[in-house]
Backbone of each chain as ProteinMPNN parsed JSONL, in Angstrom:
{"seq_chain_A": "DTEVTQTPKHLVMGMTNKKSLKCEQHMGHRAMYWYKQKAKKPPELMFVYSYEKLSINESVPSRFSPECPNSSLLNLHLHALQPEDSALYLCASSHLGGDSLGTQYFGPGTRLTVL", "coords_chain_A": {"N_chain_A": [[38.993, -57.471, 72.136], [39.008, -54.461, 70.857], [38.186, -52.076, 71.236], [37.648, -48.361, 72.392], [35.591, -46.933, 74.319], [33.608, -43.959, 75.53], [31.853, -41.44, 77.114], [29.965, -38.984, 77.988], [28.412, -39.455, 74.64], [27.829, -36.764, 73.343], [27.735, -33.531, 74.793], [26.345, -30.456, 76.602], [27.312, -27.693, 77.942], [27.415, -25.089, 80.104], [29.601, -22.097, 81.156], [30.026, -22.025, 83.602], [29.463, -24.214, 84.751], [30.662, -27.637, 85.731], [32.105, -30.37, 84.594], [32.646, -33.957, 83.694], [34.379, -36.029, 81.207], [34.43, -39.259, 79.888], [36.621, -42.191, 79.482], [37.38, -45.321, 78.287], [39.057, -48.339, 77.975], [39.739, -51.76, 77.267], [42.134, -53.109, 76.162], [44.88, -53.449, 77.514], [46.49, -51.533, 77.133], [48.979, -49.166, 78.01], [49.188, -46.773, 77.566], [47.214, -43.758, 77.554], [45.218, -41.184, 75.814], [44.308, -37.665, 75.26], [42.761, -35.947, 73.081], [41.868, -32.884, 71.113], [39.362, -31.885, 68.873], [38.55, -29.365, 66.268], [36.198, -28.519, 64.079], [36.82, -29.752, 60.568], [39.701, -29.648, 60.705], [42.728, -31.219, 62.038], [43.249, -33.462, 64.815], [44.456, -32.612, 67.668], [47.124, -33.197, 69.981], [46.47, -33.141, 73.542], [46.941, -34.536, 76.38], [48.974, -36.786, 77.488], [49.113, -39.995, 79.023], [51.16, -42.564, 80.797], [51.627, -45.389, 81.805], [49.805, -44.651, 83.665], [50.911, -42.483, 84.617], [50.858, -39.058, 84.071], [52.622, -38.108, 81.485], [52.733, -36.07, 79.28], [52.193, -32.468, 78.786], [50.273, -30.574, 76.604], [50.488, -28.324, 77.255], [48.022, -26.972, 78.287], [45.217, -25.19, 78.978], [44.612, -24.579, 82.431], [41.814, -25.207, 82.969], [41.047, -27.575, 81.984], [41.015, -30.542, 83.28], [43.076, -33.844, 83.489], [42.679, -37.191, 84.376], [43.596, -40.336, 85.671], [42.665, -42.907, 86.728], [42.798, -45.312, 86.988], [44.659, -48.059, 84.668], [42.629, -48.793, 82.964], [41.148, -46.726, 82.552], [40.119, -43.523, 81.882], [39.843, -39.605, 82.464], [38.199, -36.724, 81.77], [38.372, -33.743, 83.442], [36.294, -30.953, 83.455], [35.745, -27.451, 83.81], [34.47, -24.459, 83.982], [34.459, -23.366, 80.911], [35.337, -22.12, 77.93], [33.249, -20.546, 75.367], [35.016, -21.208, 72.976], [36.16, -23.675, 73.436], [34.524, -25.547, 72.777], [34.38, -28.53, 70.983], [35.298, -31.237, 69.258], [36.085, -34.062, 71.742], [38.5, -36.513, 71.717], [39.476, -39.713, 73.152], [42.315, -41.989, 72.967], [43.915, -44.814, 72.831], [47.032, -46.878, 73.266], [49.549, -49.17, 72.867], [53.158, -48.979, 74.453], [55.804, -48.216, 73.125], [58.167, -50.143, 70.842], [56.975, -51.77, 67.806], [54.373, -50.997, 67.996], [54.681, -48.713, 68.074], [52.524, -45.625, 66.864], [50.233, -46.574, 66.632], [47.655, -46.132, 67.359], [44.716, -46.52, 68.866], [41.331, -44.812, 68.624], [38.572, -43.54, 70.638], [34.982, -43.119, 70.121], [34.64, -40.157, 70.689], [33.525, -37.372, 72.263], [31.249, -34.827, 71.706], [31.296, -31.544, 72.405], [29.399, -28.807, 73.693], [29.916, -25.386, 74.87], [27.923, -23.038, 76.089]], "CA_chain_A": [[38.542, -56.328, 72.035], [40.071, -53.714, 70.255], [37.198, -50.453, 71.391], [37.905, -47.742, 73.28], [34.625, -46.347, 74.354], [33.753, -42.86, 75.503], [30.824, -40.947, 77.587], [28.8, -39.141, 77.013], [28.837, -38.787, 73.116], [27.239, -35.387, 73.623], [27.651, -32.835, 76.528], [26.139, -29.158, 76.354], [27.677, -27.03, 79.082], [27.383, -23.593, 80.496], [30.523, -21.692, 81.46], [30.29, -21.959, 85.258], [29.403, -25.66, 84.971], [31.962, -28.808, 86.129], [31.606, -31.952, 83.944], [33.675, -34.532, 83.427], [34.427, -36.967, 80.163], [35.13, -40.515, 80.611], [36.939, -43.247, 78.519], [37.473, -46.889, 78.864], [39.884, -49.248, 77.336], [40.217, -53.319, 78.179], [43.205, -54.004, 75.412], [45.767, -53.815, 78.055], [47.097, -50.608, 76.575], [49.489, -48.397, 79.301], [49.423, -45.286, 77.446], [46.294, -43.19, 76.93], [45.619, -39.906, 75.382], [43.33, -36.801, 75.155], [42.778, -35.012, 71.812], [41.179, -32.057, 71.058], [39.63, -31.824, 67.449], [37.864, -28.76, 65.905], [35.638, -28.918, 62.697], [38.072, -29.595, 59.501], [41.127, -29.599, 61.557], [43.254, -32.271, 62.506], [43.254, -33.738, 66.311], [45.448, -32.092, 68.738], [47.281, -33.668, 71.44], [46.184, -32.13, 74.818], [47.538, -34.839, 77.485], [49.229, -38.204, 77.255], [49.023, -40.799, 80.194], [51.959, -43.67, 80.271], [51.684, -46.393, 83.147], [48.878, -44.122, 84.618], [51.242, -40.964, 85.001], [50.833, -37.992, 83.314], [53.745, -37.678, 80.397], [53.136, -34.841, 78.52], [50.696, -31.942, 78.954], [50.899, -29.742, 75.61], [50.061, -26.677, 77.609], [46.676, -27.089, 78.128], [44.881, -24.631, 79.992], [44.293, -25.725, 83.726], [40.466, -25.482, 83.293], [40.896, -29.078, 81.72], [41.798, -31.282, 84.34], [42.975, -34.891, 83.293], [42.84, -37.71, 85.526], [43.76, -41.377, 84.946], [42.261, -43.553, 88.113], [43.702, -46.944, 86.619], [45.042, -48.513, 83.286], [42.014, -48.977, 82.116], [40.203, -45.314, 82.676], [41.212, -42.171, 81.862], [39.079, -38.742, 82.73], [38.944, -35.055, 81.933], [37.49, -32.805, 83.993], [35.874, -29.736, 82.769], [35.627, -26.545, 84.512], [34.424, -22.968, 83.643], [34.965, -23.401, 80.095], [35.071, -21.076, 77.242], [32.449, -21.322, 74.087], [35.942, -21.824, 71.863], [36.301, -25.178, 73.989], [33.481, -26.37, 71.826], [34.671, -29.134, 69.934], [34.908, -32.816, 69.402], [36.903, -34.608, 72.541], [38.99, -37.801, 71.369], [40.697, -40.242, 73.491], [42.947, -42.828, 72.19], [44.864, -45.672, 73.843], [47.964, -47.508, 72.472], [50.582, -50.008, 73.459], [53.993, -48.33, 74.485], [56.839, -49.09, 72.161], [58.332, -51.337, 69.654], [56.313, -51.942, 66.668], [53.129, -50.539, 68.064], [54.448, -47.193, 67.981], [51.674, -45.048, 65.892], [49.163, -47.637, 66.355], [46.431, -45.472, 68.235], [43.053, -46.912, 69.213], [40.587, -43.92, 69.124], [37.086, -43.835, 70.906], [34.317, -41.837, 68.989], [34.565, -38.885, 70.881], [32.503, -36.679, 72.913], [31.067, -34.018, 70.938], [31.207, -30.792, 73.641], [29.371, -27.533, 73.263], [30.094, -24.793, 75.749], [27.219, -21.799, 75.557]], "C_chain_A": [[39.164, -55.133, 71.985], [39.146, -52.331, 69.961], [37.464, -49.991, 72.71], [36.225, -46.784, 73.188], [34.739, -44.768, 75.407], [32.332, -42.207, 76.063], [31.114, -39.832, 78.03], [29.493, -38.992, 75.854], [28.463, -37.586, 72.991], [27.236, -35.027, 74.968], [27.593, -31.215, 75.706], [26.188, -28.674, 77.84], [27.733, -25.507, 78.901], [28.776, -23.013, 81.049], [30.785, -21.78, 82.84], [29.825, -23.631, 85.442], [30.271, -26.609, 85.135], [30.936, -29.997, 85.534], [32.919, -33.098, 83.61], [33.365, -35.819, 82.194], [35.016, -38.18, 80.722], [35.429, -41.103, 79.222], [37.77, -44.385, 78.981], [38.306, -47.313, 77.774], [40.314, -50.818, 78.099], [41.121, -53.608, 77.271], [44.683, -54.168, 76.423], [46.766, -52.672, 77.82], [47.911, -49.62, 77.718], [49.581, -47.032, 79.062], [47.793, -44.484, 76.945], [46.405, -41.622, 76.722], [44.334, -38.918, 75.033], [43.593, -35.899, 74.186], [41.703, -33.834, 71.913], [40.775, -31.737, 69.322], [38.436, -30.862, 67.05], [37.408, -28.978, 64.349], [36.67, -28.687, 61.33], [39.438, -29.061, 60.341], [41.637, -31.055, 61.824], [43.092, -32.353, 64.113], [44.774, -33.204, 66.854], [45.787, -32.651, 69.789], [46.806, -32.696, 72.31], [47.253, -33.132, 76.143], [47.755, -36.226, 76.806], [49.574, -39.024, 78.852], [50.142, -41.836, 79.856], [52.006, -44.211, 81.698], [50.649, -45.49, 84.125], [49.689, -42.86, 85.186], [51.245, -40.166, 83.951], [52.172, -37.597, 82.843], [53.737, -36.645, 79.661], [51.483, -34.172, 78.404], [51.286, -30.639, 77.815], [50.175, -28.396, 76.074], [48.904, -26.167, 77.649], [46.082, -26.231, 79.361], [44.253, -25.078, 81.252], [42.223, -25.711, 83.989], [39.977, -27.029, 82.478], [41.628, -29.938, 82.81], [41.794, -32.957, 84.118], [43.292, -35.998, 84.574], [42.82, -39.375, 85.43], [43.518, -42.52, 86.019], [42.931, -45.022, 87.999], [44.133, -47.424, 85.28], [44.126, -48.342, 82.711], [40.786, -47.614, 81.97], [41.294, -44.275, 82.528], [40.091, -41.152, 81.798], [39.382, -37.051, 82.388], [37.73, -34.636, 82.367], [37.363, -31.579, 83.445], [35.252, -28.744, 83.905], [35.527, -25.01, 84.134], [35.444, -22.817, 82.471], [34.743, -22.303, 79.306], [34.042, -21.427, 75.886], [33.552, -21.734, 72.995], [36.355, -22.992, 72.305], [35.39, -26.1, 72.766], [34.411, -27.283, 70.784], [34.385, -30.655, 69.934], [36.31, -33.369, 70.421], [37.439, -36.313, 72.13], [39.621, -38.302, 72.328], [41.045, -41.487, 72.732], [43.672, -43.689, 73.518], [46.18, -46.534, 72.938], [49.089, -48.486, 73.55], [51.692, -49.114, 73.549], [55.123, -48.888, 73.699], [57.067, -49.708, 71.379], [57.326, -51.0, 68.423], [54.824, -51.352, 66.83], [53.248, -48.949, 68.368], [53.628, -46.219, 66.843], [50.381, -45.648, 65.795], [48.158, -46.858, 67.473], [45.327, -46.04, 68.171], [42.522, -45.754, 69.495], [38.96, -44.259, 69.66], [36.188, -42.666, 69.908], [34.157, -41.022, 69.48], [33.534, -38.548, 71.791], [32.334, -35.37, 72.226], [30.475, -32.753, 72.041], [30.895, -29.422, 73.11], [29.291, -27.056, 74.335], [28.661, -23.645, 75.175], [27.569, -21.038, 76.615]], "O_chain_A": [[39.825, -54.719, 72.937], [39.21, -51.648, 68.939], [37.533, -50.624, 73.763], [35.839, -46.144, 72.21], [35.802, -44.486, 75.961], [31.437, -42.517, 75.276], [32.232, -39.522, 78.441], [30.655, -38.603, 75.738], [29.129, -37.181, 72.038], [26.936, -35.682, 75.966], [28.273, -30.8, 74.767], [25.433, -29.045, 78.738], [28.005, -24.867, 77.885], [29.22, -23.98, 81.669], [31.945, -21.566, 83.194], [29.981, -24.097, 86.571], [31.105, -26.343, 84.27], [29.788, -30.379, 85.758], [34.057, -32.743, 83.304], [32.321, -36.472, 82.225], [35.806, -38.263, 81.662], [34.879, -40.805, 78.162], [38.638, -44.372, 79.853], [38.285, -46.706, 76.704], [40.969, -50.99, 79.127], [41.19, -54.836, 77.33], [45.527, -54.989, 76.063], [47.891, -52.824, 78.298], [47.054, -49.258, 78.524], [49.915, -46.191, 79.896], [47.354, -44.81, 75.842], [47.281, -40.902, 77.202], [43.352, -39.456, 74.521], [44.518, -35.095, 74.302], [40.783, -33.88, 72.73], [41.671, -31.404, 68.546], [37.314, -31.27, 67.353], [38.142, -29.522, 63.524], [37.21, -27.604, 61.108], [39.887, -27.915, 60.332], [40.836, -31.989, 61.792], [42.805, -31.306, 64.693], [45.897, -33.447, 66.414], [44.948, -32.734, 70.686], [46.707, -31.52, 71.962], [48.16, -32.558, 76.745], [47.071, -36.729, 75.914], [50.3, -38.48, 79.684], [50.214, -42.105, 78.657], [52.389, -43.52, 82.642], [50.731, -45.668, 85.341], [49.21, -42.233, 86.132], [51.651, -40.595, 82.871], [52.882, -36.877, 83.544], [54.838, -36.212, 79.321], [50.369, -34.641, 78.172], [52.293, -29.95, 77.983], [49.481, -27.637, 75.396], [48.637, -25.07, 77.16], [46.377, -26.486, 80.528], [43.374, -25.937, 81.181], [41.591, -26.124, 84.961], [38.827, -27.463, 82.417], [42.835, -29.847, 83.031], [40.766, -33.547, 84.45], [43.995, -35.716, 85.544], [41.726, -39.74, 85.0], [44.549, -43.186, 86.119], [43.473, -45.65, 88.908], [43.539, -46.634, 84.546], [44.323, -47.679, 81.693], [39.738, -47.689, 81.328], [42.488, -44.128, 82.792], [39.163, -41.56, 81.1], [40.378, -36.371, 82.639], [36.575, -34.886, 82.02], [38.363, -31.085, 82.923], [34.436, -29.125, 84.744], [36.579, -24.385, 83.996], [36.61, -22.43, 82.55], [34.013, -21.427, 79.771], [34.087, -22.566, 75.421], [33.188, -22.522, 72.123], [37.073, -23.555, 71.48], [35.719, -27.094, 72.118], [35.073, -26.754, 69.891], [33.431, -31.191, 70.498], [37.45, -33.163, 70.004], [36.643, -37.235, 72.305], [40.53, -37.565, 72.71], [40.241, -42.008, 71.96], [43.881, -43.357, 74.685], [45.938, -46.695, 71.742], [49.256, -48.365, 74.764], [51.535, -48.193, 72.748], [55.288, -50.108, 73.696], [56.042, -50.123, 70.838], [56.992, -49.83, 68.236], [54.125, -51.244, 65.822], [52.371, -48.169, 68.74], [54.272, -46.091, 65.802], [49.532, -45.285, 64.981], [48.138, -47.387, 68.584], [44.88, -46.017, 67.024], [42.944, -45.269, 70.545], [38.267, -45.123, 69.123], [36.601, -41.724, 69.231], [33.207, -40.477, 68.92], [32.687, -39.387, 72.097], [33.375, -34.718, 72.143], [29.345, -32.894, 72.51], [31.646, -28.823, 72.339], [28.73, -27.757, 75.176], [28.454, -23.495, 73.971], [27.217, -19.86, 76.672]]}, "seq_chain_B": "RKEVEQDPGPFNVPEGATVAFNCTYSNSASQSFFWYRQDCRKEPKLLMSVYSSGNEDGRFTAQLNRASQYISLLIRDSKLSDSATYLCVVILTGTASKLTFGTGTRLQVTL", "coords_chain_B": {"N_chain_B": [[56.567, -22.629, 59.132], [54.114, -25.657, 58.61], [54.596, -28.802, 60.616], [53.928, -31.379, 59.37], [52.4, -31.312, 56.057], [49.902, -31.491, 53.951], [47.681, -31.323, 51.046], [44.902, -29.951, 51.169], [42.618, -30.958, 49.564], [39.181, -30.577, 48.12], [39.527, -34.211, 46.846], [37.91, -34.885, 44.097], [36.771, -38.058, 42.634], [36.197, -40.514, 40.196], [34.443, -43.375, 41.004], [36.89, -46.756, 40.714], [38.896, -44.881, 39.606], [42.32, -44.31, 40.077], [43.779, -42.782, 42.626], [46.282, -40.209, 44.466], [47.919, -39.518, 46.711], [50.062, -36.924, 48.533], [52.327, -36.149, 51.197], [54.343, -33.923, 53.218], [56.803, -33.828, 55.343], [58.532, -31.747, 57.804], [60.606, -31.778, 59.912], [63.527, -33.596, 60.055], [64.261, -35.459, 61.893], [62.014, -37.239, 61.948], [60.68, -39.998, 62.503], [58.67, -42.557, 62.331], [56.078, -43.068, 60.237], [52.769, -42.756, 59.333], [49.457, -43.587, 57.65], [46.375, -42.667, 58.522], [42.637, -42.436, 58.591], [39.985, -40.884, 58.303], [36.631, -40.952, 58.523], [33.6, -38.624, 57.774], [32.467, -37.086, 60.513], [33.248, -39.066, 62.623], [35.76, -41.079, 64.503], [39.372, -40.959, 63.986], [41.301, -43.851, 62.411], [43.168, -45.987, 61.952], [45.086, -47.049, 58.862], [47.653, -47.574, 57.629], [50.742, -48.264, 58.256], [53.697, -46.818, 57.212], [56.805, -47.555, 55.302], [60.433, -47.521, 54.64], [60.893, -49.048, 52.666], [58.455, -49.231, 51.397], [54.825, -50.401, 51.41], [52.401, -52.36, 50.834], [48.849, -52.956, 51.1], [46.394, -54.491, 50.072], [44.303, -52.518, 48.128], [45.586, -50.431, 48.441], [48.761, -48.386, 48.802], [51.384, -47.391, 50.257], [54.139, -45.262, 50.501], [57.755, -44.08, 51.471], [59.866, -41.416, 50.895], [62.762, -40.8, 52.413], [64.859, -39.08, 51.634], [63.656, -36.881, 50.501], [61.814, -36.094, 52.003], [58.887, -36.943, 51.918], [55.854, -38.376, 51.833], [53.679, -40.817, 50.453], [50.697, -41.856, 49.247], [48.612, -44.25, 47.621], [45.689, -45.237, 46.311], [44.212, -47.757, 44.299], [41.554, -48.397, 41.668], [39.411, -47.089, 43.31], [36.79, -46.878, 45.653], [33.334, -46.025, 46.555], [33.302, -46.209, 49.051], [35.708, -45.378, 49.997], [35.871, -42.964, 50.277], [36.554, -40.417, 52.479], [38.612, -38.693, 54.988], [42.001, -38.334, 54.786], [44.669, -38.405, 56.924], [47.88, -37.75, 57.339], [50.303, -38.919, 59.143], [53.189, -38.484, 61.492], [55.735, -39.372, 63.769], [58.204, -37.938, 65.775], [61.321, -38.699, 66.392], [62.257, -39.835, 69.732], [59.692, -39.177, 70.753], [58.206, -40.743, 71.657], [55.188, -41.401, 72.347], [53.724, -39.436, 70.897], [52.027, -38.431, 68.417], [51.909, -36.202, 65.303], [49.618, -34.857, 63.346], [49.26, -34.24, 60.081], [47.052, -32.022, 58.248], [45.202, -33.209, 57.033], [43.631, -34.693, 54.152], [41.245, -34.47, 51.881], [39.107, -36.768, 50.178], [36.76, -37.657, 47.772], [34.912, -40.012, 46.414], [32.991, -40.786, 43.803], [29.714, -41.791, 41.691]], "CA_chain_B": [[56.124, -23.792, 58.043], [53.7, -26.536, 59.493], [55.42, -29.84, 60.697], [53.285, -32.081, 58.257], [51.702, -30.71, 55.195], [49.048, -32.098, 53.073], [47.061, -30.713, 50.137], [43.415, -30.502, 51.771], [41.429, -31.108, 48.637], [38.777, -32.361, 48.227], [40.07, -34.673, 45.412], [36.896, -35.794, 43.283], [37.237, -39.106, 41.464], [35.139, -41.296, 40.101], [34.918, -45.039, 41.357], [37.791, -47.282, 39.63], [40.092, -44.436, 39.625], [43.363, -44.648, 40.78], [44.246, -41.36, 43.191], [47.778, -40.422, 44.861], [48.395, -38.352, 47.98], [51.635, -36.701, 49.185], [52.587, -35.31, 52.486], [55.708, -33.494, 53.392], [57.417, -33.364, 56.597], [59.711, -30.816, 57.812], [61.809, -32.208, 60.547], [64.451, -34.709, 59.338], [64.643, -36.531, 62.768], [60.847, -37.863, 61.953], [61.31, -41.466, 62.588], [57.76, -43.268, 62.067], [54.94, -42.685, 59.889], [51.709, -43.783, 59.342], [48.144, -42.834, 57.187], [44.918, -42.678, 59.427], [41.768, -42.325, 58.098], [38.815, -40.349, 59.269], [35.199, -40.67, 58.2], [33.065, -37.838, 58.53], [31.798, -37.266, 62.174], [33.561, -40.283, 63.435], [37.114, -40.947, 64.969], [40.528, -41.668, 63.177], [41.429, -45.209, 62.665], [44.866, -46.595, 61.32], [45.197, -47.54, 57.622], [48.697, -48.455, 57.521], [52.406, -47.851, 58.463], [54.553, -46.575, 55.802], [58.255, -48.119, 55.644], [61.045, -47.027, 53.664], [60.89, -50.063, 51.43], [57.265, -49.14, 50.549], [54.226, -51.499, 51.491], [51.024, -52.493, 50.1], [47.613, -53.632, 51.552], [45.265, -54.611, 48.729], [44.566, -51.599, 46.919], [46.575, -49.426, 49.006], [49.981, -48.663, 48.691], [52.296, -46.339, 50.989], [55.614, -45.204, 50.178], [58.543, -43.073, 52.086], [61.252, -40.842, 50.677], [63.591, -40.002, 53.39], [65.742, -38.188, 51.0], [63.117, -35.383, 50.178], [61.019, -36.005, 53.254], [57.672, -36.819, 51.936], [55.169, -39.985, 51.856], [52.564, -41.048, 49.723], [49.342, -42.95, 49.851], [48.263, -44.362, 46.431], [44.337, -45.953, 46.29], [43.76, -48.206, 43.176], [40.159, -49.045, 42.048], [38.774, -46.576, 44.46], [35.23, -47.173, 45.933], [32.684, -45.215, 47.271], [33.398, -46.444, 50.826], [37.249, -44.652, 50.242], [35.58, -41.298, 50.978], [37.481, -40.028, 53.805], [39.885, -37.803, 55.076], [43.32, -39.355, 54.839], [45.784, -38.039, 57.622], [49.247, -37.792, 57.467], [50.841, -38.845, 60.787], [54.584, -38.462, 61.973], [56.26, -39.067, 64.899], [59.564, -37.926, 66.005], [62.484, -39.519, 67.313], [62.099, -39.182, 70.939], [58.838, -38.123, 71.053], [57.358, -42.09, 71.143], [53.943, -41.21, 72.259], [53.09, -38.359, 70.242], [51.553, -38.185, 66.908], [51.88, -35.141, 64.744], [49.022, -35.128, 62.238], [48.836, -33.319, 58.832], [45.761, -31.351, 58.117], [44.257, -33.82, 56.338], [43.314, -34.577, 52.477], [39.893, -34.775, 51.641], [38.842, -37.529, 49.203], [35.211, -37.745, 47.644], [34.945, -40.969, 45.413], [31.609, -40.317, 43.03], [29.999, -42.724, 40.716]], "C_chain_B": [[55.707, -24.746, 59.03], [54.833, -27.832, 59.253], [55.246, -31.243, 59.596], [52.885, -31.058, 57.557], [51.235, -31.495, 54.19], [48.21, -31.135, 52.181], [45.557, -30.607, 50.595], [42.132, -31.082, 50.905], [40.573, -30.137, 48.385], [39.586, -32.762, 46.588], [38.47, -35.207, 45.176], [37.423, -36.452, 42.605], [36.398, -39.948, 41.154], [35.406, -42.796, 40.457], [35.817, -45.82, 40.187], [38.954, -46.626, 39.426], [41.177, -44.765, 40.474], [43.785, -42.825, 41.539], [45.369, -41.455, 44.151], [47.94, -39.163, 45.821], [49.672, -38.161, 48.521], [51.412, -36.025, 50.383], [53.768, -35.231, 52.667], [55.738, -33.358, 54.418], [58.418, -32.331, 56.779], [60.86, -31.2, 58.86], [62.371, -33.642, 60.478], [64.842, -35.804, 60.475], [62.87, -37.385, 62.943], [61.402, -39.369, 61.714], [60.28, -42.744, 62.186], [56.516, -42.733, 61.345], [53.837, -43.493, 59.428], [50.462, -42.829, 58.309], [47.139, -43.535, 58.138], [44.079, -42.274, 57.975], [40.641, -41.974, 58.796], [37.629, -40.213, 58.565], [34.689, -39.344, 58.848], [32.507, -37.767, 59.998], [32.371, -38.585, 62.761], [35.457, -40.374, 63.279], [38.218, -41.173, 63.841], [40.859, -42.801, 63.636], [42.856, -45.354, 61.638], [44.882, -47.038, 60.065], [45.844, -48.332, 57.805], [49.814, -47.484, 58.13], [52.833, -47.625, 57.234], [55.799, -46.515, 56.233], [58.862, -47.438, 54.441], [61.115, -47.606, 52.374], [59.188, -49.838, 50.82], [56.278, -50.443, 50.935], [52.754, -51.204, 50.93], [50.077, -53.386, 50.937], [46.882, -53.591, 50.599], [45.566, -53.255, 47.87], [45.237, -50.189, 47.229], [47.812, -49.442, 49.097], [50.755, -47.47, 49.24], [53.751, -46.471, 50.488], [56.355, -44.116, 50.771], [59.615, -43.115, 51.459], [61.719, -40.156, 51.677], [64.021, -38.709, 53.074], [65.326, -36.555, 51.007], [61.758, -35.653, 51.054], [59.375, -35.555, 52.553], [57.158, -38.523, 51.878], [53.947, -39.669, 51.271], [51.618, -42.187, 49.966], [48.884, -43.156, 48.31], [47.248, -45.541, 46.428], [44.434, -46.359, 44.652], [42.418, -48.633, 43.307], [39.653, -48.743, 43.299], [37.333, -46.891, 44.328], [34.571, -46.126, 46.608], [32.948, -45.092, 48.796], [34.797, -45.91, 50.874], [36.823, -43.497, 50.425], [35.819, -40.882, 52.036], [38.099, -38.872, 53.743], [41.002, -38.568, 55.622], [44.353, -38.412, 55.446], [46.807, -38.57, 57.317], [49.898, -38.16, 58.432], [52.207, -39.278, 60.748], [54.972, -38.558, 63.615], [57.923, -39.018, 64.95], [60.278, -38.77, 66.552], [62.685, -38.43, 68.616], [60.721, -38.538, 71.809], [57.881, -39.629, 70.793], [55.855, -41.833, 71.051], [53.025, -39.979, 71.693], [53.295, -38.442, 68.888], [51.192, -37.128, 66.441], [51.17, -35.527, 63.496], [49.031, -33.937, 61.42], [47.363, -32.808, 59.115], [44.629, -32.226, 57.527], [43.937, -33.596, 54.51], [42.01, -35.392, 52.41], [39.521, -36.157, 50.487], [37.438, -37.725, 48.796], [35.489, -39.063, 46.409], [33.09, -40.722, 44.785], [31.245, -41.853, 42.34], [30.113, -42.302, 39.484]], "O_chain_B": [[56.354, -24.936, 60.06], [55.61, -27.986, 58.311], [56.165, -31.93, 59.149], [52.889, -29.935, 58.061], [52.019, -32.18, 53.533], [48.05, -30.022, 52.682], [44.955, -31.584, 50.15], [41.054, -31.505, 51.324], [40.928, -28.958, 48.377], [40.001, -32.066, 45.661], [37.908, -35.878, 46.041], [38.369, -36.081, 41.909], [35.638, -40.207, 42.088], [36.483, -43.338, 40.21], [35.606, -45.634, 38.988], [39.98, -47.238, 39.131], [41.019, -45.429, 41.499], [44.026, -41.86, 40.814], [45.572, -42.538, 44.701], [48.065, -37.99, 45.471], [50.346, -39.101, 48.941], [50.387, -35.373, 50.585], [54.485, -36.198, 52.408], [54.784, -32.743, 54.894], [59.157, -32.073, 55.829], [62.019, -30.896, 58.579], [61.747, -34.653, 60.8], [65.526, -36.796, 60.225], [62.596, -38.026, 63.958], [62.291, -39.757, 60.957], [60.77, -43.801, 61.789], [55.897, -41.868, 61.964], [53.919, -44.694, 59.169], [50.534, -41.603, 58.224], [47.134, -44.731, 58.431], [44.487, -41.967, 56.854], [40.272, -42.608, 59.784], [37.582, -39.189, 57.883], [35.034, -38.919, 59.951], [32.08, -38.836, 60.435], [31.587, -39.127, 63.539], [36.189, -39.948, 62.386], [37.817, -41.598, 62.757], [40.85, -43.071, 64.837], [43.226, -44.644, 60.703], [44.344, -48.121, 60.293], [45.524, -49.49, 58.073], [49.736, -46.283, 58.39], [52.372, -48.198, 56.247], [56.165, -45.808, 57.171], [58.242, -46.928, 53.507], [61.31, -47.04, 51.298], [58.872, -50.372, 49.757], [56.809, -51.547, 50.813], [52.186, -50.14, 50.684], [50.482, -54.446, 51.416], [46.647, -52.464, 50.163], [46.559, -52.954, 47.208], [45.369, -49.195, 46.516], [48.271, -50.513, 49.493], [50.712, -46.468, 48.525], [54.357, -47.494, 50.166], [55.76, -43.041, 50.702], [60.327, -44.102, 51.276], [61.279, -39.039, 51.949], [63.84, -37.646, 53.667], [65.96, -35.533, 51.269], [60.674, -35.326, 50.57], [58.814, -34.46, 52.579], [57.851, -39.54, 51.88], [53.278, -38.648, 51.432], [51.757, -43.17, 50.694], [48.779, -42.093, 47.697], [47.672, -46.693, 46.516], [44.682, -45.494, 43.812], [41.925, -49.083, 44.341], [39.433, -49.546, 44.205], [36.739, -47.118, 43.274], [35.248, -45.321, 47.248], [32.822, -44.107, 49.524], [35.221, -45.979, 52.028], [37.716, -42.79, 50.892], [34.867, -41.1, 52.785], [38.183, -38.132, 52.763], [40.992, -39.268, 56.635], [44.934, -37.639, 54.685], [46.856, -39.762, 57.013], [50.338, -37.074, 58.809], [52.518, -40.282, 60.107], [54.483, -37.84, 64.488], [58.706, -39.778, 64.379], [59.774, -39.649, 67.251], [62.984, -37.242, 68.735], [60.608, -37.861, 72.831], [57.01, -39.681, 69.925], [55.249, -41.972, 69.989], [51.874, -39.697, 72.029], [54.364, -38.508, 68.282], [50.13, -36.714, 66.907], [51.685, -36.269, 62.66], [48.855, -32.806, 61.874], [46.668, -33.166, 60.066], [43.423, -31.979, 57.555], [44.026, -32.557, 53.855], [41.781, -36.552, 52.753], [40.523, -36.06, 49.779], [36.778, -38.048, 49.783], [36.351, -38.868, 45.552], [32.16, -40.508, 45.563], [32.008, -42.819, 42.338], [30.366, -43.099, 38.58]]}, "name": "protein", "num_of_chains": 2, "seq": "DTEVTQTPKHLVMGMTNKKSLKCEQHMGHRAMYWYKQKAKKPPELMFVYSYEKLSINESVPSRFSPECPNSSLLNLHLHALQPEDSALYLCASSHLGGDSLGTQYFGPGTRLTVLRKEVEQDPGPFNVPEGATVAFNCTYSNSASQSFFWYRQDCRKEPKLLMSVYSSGNEDGRFTAQLNRASQYISLLIRDSKLSDSATYLCVVILTGTASKLTFGTGTRLQVTL"}
């Protein structure tokens, strides 16, 4: 199973809503990632979890709150977002170290619209 | 200057053509290099890693030139299904988990 799943596929939310994005993988990967991608732009790294601990936060605003409940799950909690946060949010996972560096498996993404 | 630069294209080529993309990177501490492919409204997928000795996978050939700090991707006998955005990706030494993406090169293969 080389699949990363994400739910929901689409999400529309108001600026006062609280919502969560979910990501799951069963490949035994110990690194998981959140990326944000705007139209016609490359993915931008937001957070990295290694062994279920937050290892990289790319100065993401606190209205985005990641959580890694276990080695297979990654959540992104959203609160008080702005319209400019509308984007495709991609989850990815990978092994850590060795020849696996750079081989990240991406989920299909959640397309988020903030009204 | 961006860390990883690519010509955004689009490159419009007929089926069967050979097309090449280049990517330059600014940080000499870059240690690992990859090409990812992203179809429209889909997620990125790893196409191939890039090694100093060059590597080939079917119709795709990747090369790395560390002295000039660029990598290339050559696609021979282009197929319609090759139409996608090709993302150059670099990992800097000491940032094992962090991929730095180029802006991507759009390829459109036509009949």
